[in-house]
N, C-alpha and C positions, 0 to 999 in steps of 0.2 A: 504494500500500500504506500509506503514511504517513497519508493522509487517512482511509482506511477504519479504520485502527487508532485514529486520534483520535476518530472517531465512535463506535466501539465502546467506547473508554475513557469517553467522556461518557455513553453509555448505561449502562454498568456503574456509574458513579459517581452519576449524577443521575436515571437512569430514562429514560423515553420522551422522545424529542425531538419538540417541537411546532413549533419554528421553527428555521430554519437561515439564518444571515446569512453571505454569501460576500463577502469584502472583500480577499483577498490579491491581489497582483500581483507581477510580476518586474520590478524597476527595471533598465532597460537603456537608457542614453542614448548612442547612437552613430548616425552616418549609416547608413541602411538597407543600403547596399552594403558597409558594414564589419561588419555583423552576420553572424555565422556561422549556418549552418543549425541547428547545435546550440543556439546561443543563442536563436534564434527558437523552436525547439521547446520550450525550457525555459520561455519565457514562455507559450506555448500550454498547456503542461502545467499551469502554475499557474492560469491564468484559465479554461481550458475543461475539460481532463481532470480536474483536481482538483475543480471544481464538479460535474461529472457523477458522479465517484466518491463525493462527499459525499452527493449526492441519492440515488444508488443505495443507499448504506449506511443512510441514514435513511428510505428510502421507506416501509417497513412502518410505522414509527412515525408518520410524517407522514400517511399514509393513515388510520391508525387514529384519529387525533385531528382530522383535517381541518386539518392544519398548513399552514405556508407556508415558502417559500424567498424571501428577499429578498437582492438582489445589488446591490453597488455597481459602477456602470459609469462610463465615462469619456467625456467629450465628444469626445475624439479618435477614438472608435470610429464616430462618425456619418459618413454618406456625404455630406459637404458639402465644398465647396472650402475653406471656412474651417477645418474640422477637419483636413483634409489639410495645409493650410498650417501650422497650429500643430504638427502632428506632425513635419513636415519641419523647421520652424524650431527646434523644441526637441530635435531628434535623438531623438525618441521614436516613430519609425515602427514599430519592433518591438512596442512596447507597444500602439500603435494597432491593429495587426493582431490581436494576442491579444484585446484588448478588443472588437473588432468580432466576432470569432468567439464570444466569450462572450455578447455581446448577441444573436446569432442563437440560441445555445443557450437563453438565457432565454426567447426567444419560442417556441421549439419546446417547451420544458418547460411553459410557460404553457398552451399548447394541449394538449399530450400528457398532462398530469397533472390537468387540470381535472375529468375524469370520476372521478378518484380523490379528489376533494374537496381537492386540494392547490393552493394559490394560489402562483403564481410571478411575481415582478415585479422590476424594476430601477429604481433611482434613478440617473440619468445625471448625474454631476457635471461641469459644463462650466466650472468656474472653479477657481482655487486656493482651498483652504479656509483661512480665517483661522486663525492660531495654529499652523499646521503648519510643518514644516521647509521646505515648498515656498513659504511666504510669509514669508521671513525679515525683510522690510521692513515687514510688517504692513499691506499695501495692499489686501488682498482684502476684498471686501464680503460674501463668502459665508461664513456662520458654520457651525460644526458643528451648531448648534441648528437652522438652516434645513434642513440635509440630514436630520437626525434627524426633523424634522417631516414631511418628505416620506415617509420610511419609515413613520412612524406613520399618516399619512393612507392610504397604500396598504394597510397592515395593517387599519385600521379599516373601510375601504370595501370592500376585496376585490371590486372590480367585474370581472365577467367581460368579457374583451376588453381590459381595461386592464392592459397588461403592462409599461409603463414610464412614468416621469415625468421630463421634462427641462426643463420650462419653469416655473421658480419664482424668486422674488426672490433676487437676488444671483448667480444661476446664468447666466453668460454666458461665451462663449469668452474665455479669457484673451488678453491682447495677445501678439503674437509676440515671443519673446525676442530681444533685441538681440544682434548679433554682438559678441564680445569685442574 
């Protein structure tokens, strides 16, 4: 309800929505077996249910203008041993599950909304972003500008069948967090 209300407020204030960027996530850092079902559901609601609600609320506008939905994904959503290792090592398995479901939703929306002229794609961030709270020591080589550039390229190219990008400079799986 909150997401739908936010979309409605934006439409009332600014008019038709031509682009939707989905970036929220539920931070939860705990070993997976310590995560309650309610906590796991909360992350899913932010990453997946919220995205779907936003797209549903903005669909008519996006369709009318041939708009786009751009989503920020996470490398821990990928089905690789390295990504699973990072999710376990960082106690972020619940986030990994939510982001994996979000990634699947993006793929389905990409296919399902193409006939409506709506482009849906994800930039999968596989490293800490420099200058953020997650890079307090300033060691990351992935800049916010590099991530923004990937969104810009997806938006400009709008290639059918291209629903994600995850291979770009500075974007590599972060090292596994060391135990305290």
